[in-house]
VEXLO-677596 format. One line per field, with one value per residue (C-alpha): chain; residue in one letter; residue number from 1; x, y, z negated. Coordinates in nm, 3 decimals, padded with zeros to 5 digits. Layout:
<recs>
chain <- (A,...)
res <- (A,...)
n <- (NUM,...)
X <- (X,...)
Y <- (Y,...)
Z <- (Z,...)
</recs>
This chain:
<recs>
chain <- (A,A,A,A,A,A,A,A,A,A,A,A,A,A,A,A,A,A,A,A,A,A,A,A,A,A,A,A,A,A,A,A,A,A,A,A,A,A,A,A,A,A,A,A,A,A,A,A,A,A,A,A,A,A,A,A,A,A,A,A,A,A,A,A,A,A,A,A,A,A,A,A,A,A,A,A,A,A,A,A,A,A,A,A,A,A,A,A,A,A,A,A,A,A,A,A,A,A,A,A,A,A,A)
res <- (X,X,X,X,X,X,X,X,X,X,X,X,X,X,X,X,X,X,X,X,X,X,X,X,X,X,X,X,X,X,X,X,X,X,X,X,X,X,X,X,X,X,X,X,X,X,X,X,X,X,X,X,X,X,X,X,X,X,X,X,X,X,X,X,X,X,X,X,X,X,X,X,X,X,X,X,X,X,X,X,X,X,X,X,X,X,X,X,X,X,X,X,X,X,X,X,X,X,X,X,X,X,X)
n <- (1,2,3,4,5,6,7,8,9,10,11,12,13,14,15,16,17,18,19,20,21,22,23,24,25,26,27,28,29,30,31,32,33,34,35,36,37,38,39,40,41,42,43,44,45,46,47,48,49,50,51,52,53,54,55,56,57,58,59,60,61,62,63,64,65,66,67,68,69,70,71,72,73,74,75,76,77,78,79,80,81,82,83,84,85,86,87,88,89,90,91,92,93,94,95,96,97,98,99,100,101,102,103)
X <- (00.000,00.117,00.167,-00.137,00.071,00.248,-00.057,-00.084,00.269,00.196,00.058,-00.319,-00.397,-00.561,-00.709,-01.080,-01.229,-01.530,-01.600,-01.829,-01.832,-01.657,-01.943,-02.191,-02.254,-01.990,-02.233,-02.332,-02.261,-01.961,-02.047,-01.863,-01.699,-01.501,-01.134,-00.884,-00.768,-00.576,-00.455,-00.366,-00.240,-00.590,-00.820,-00.884,-01.035,-01.232,-01.420,-01.721,-01.926,-01.781,-01.854,-01.560,-01.590,-01.355,-01.336,-01.158,-00.940,-00.985,-01.367,-01.393,-01.305,-01.187,-01.172,-00.924,-00.969,-00.641,-00.669,-00.421,-00.350,-00.306,-00.609,-00.970,-01.056,-01.022,-00.908,-01.036,-00.811,-00.987,-00.798,-00.898,-00.852,-00.632,-00.370,-00.325,-00.313,-00.012,00.152,00.240,00.604,00.622,00.448,00.708,00.990,00.847,00.846,01.211,01.296,01.114,01.310,01.635,01.580,01.501,01.849)
Y <- (00.000,00.350,00.591,00.825,01.142,01.050,00.956,01.302,01.259,00.911,00.799,00.772,00.510,00.202,00.368,00.332,00.683,00.856,01.224,01.519,01.857,02.132,02.374,02.154,02.157,02.001,01.746,01.610,01.243,01.126,00.932,00.619,00.717,00.397,00.326,00.577,00.448,00.755,01.086,01.406,01.734,01.865,01.563,01.219,00.968,00.694,00.384,00.249,-00.042,00.005,00.380,00.621,00.972,01.268,01.482,01.817,01.793,02.145,02.122,01.814,01.674,01.313,01.023,00.752,00.402,00.280,-00.094,-00.320,-00.678,-00.785,-00.611,-00.632,-00.270,00.001,00.348,00.659,00.956,01.283,01.511,01.845,01.832,02.141,01.952,01.690,01.920,01.843,01.546,01.259,01.281,01.647,01.583,01.317,01.556,01.821,01.568,01.487,01.859,01.914,01.631,01.762,02.114,01.983,01.836)
Z <- (00.000,00.078,-00.209,-00.193,-00.217,00.109,00.317,00.473,00.609,00.742,01.078,01.019,01.285,01.134,00.826,00.754,00.724,00.577,00.651,00.600,00.774,00.581,00.641,00.451,00.077,-00.143,-00.285,00.058,00.125,00.321,00.638,00.748,01.079,01.131,01.188,01.328,01.667,01.784,01.650,01.832,01.692,01.617,01.637,01.493,01.734,01.560,01.659,01.475,01.613,01.962,01.976,01.997,01.855,01.825,01.512,01.493,01.183,01.050,01.051,00.828,00.489,00.518,00.275,00.367,00.224,00.085,00.048,-00.122,-00.023,-00.386,-00.535,-00.429,-00.505,-00.242,-00.340,-00.164,-00.095,-00.012,00.227,00.375,00.751,00.761,00.557,00.829,01.133,01.349,01.510,01.276,01.383,01.284,00.951,00.872,00.963,00.732,00.446,00.511,00.513,00.183,00.022,00.168,00.032,-00.318,-00.354)
</recs>
C-alpha cells in the first residue's frame, strides 16, 4: 500500500475513485466514478461499467480508495482536484525537489 501522504505525487492510474463537484454543498454524497484508466495534466479519465468519462481535476473533490492486500478494510483519501493538477512525472519531480531542499 502506498503511504497516503504520497498519493498526490503518485501515478493515479488504477485507483478506484469517488468524486463530487466542488461547487456543490460540502455534505453532498460522493459518487462512485469507477477506476482511473488515464490521466492528463488537467483531467482524470475513468471507466465504470464500460462507460468512460472525463473529469476536470480542479472542478472536483476526489476520494481515492487505498486498499491493502493484507487487510480487508479500504481506506479513503480525500484530495482536492487542484492539488493533483499536473503530469504525474512532474508531480514526482516536485516531491524529489522538496526532499532535496530539506536536507
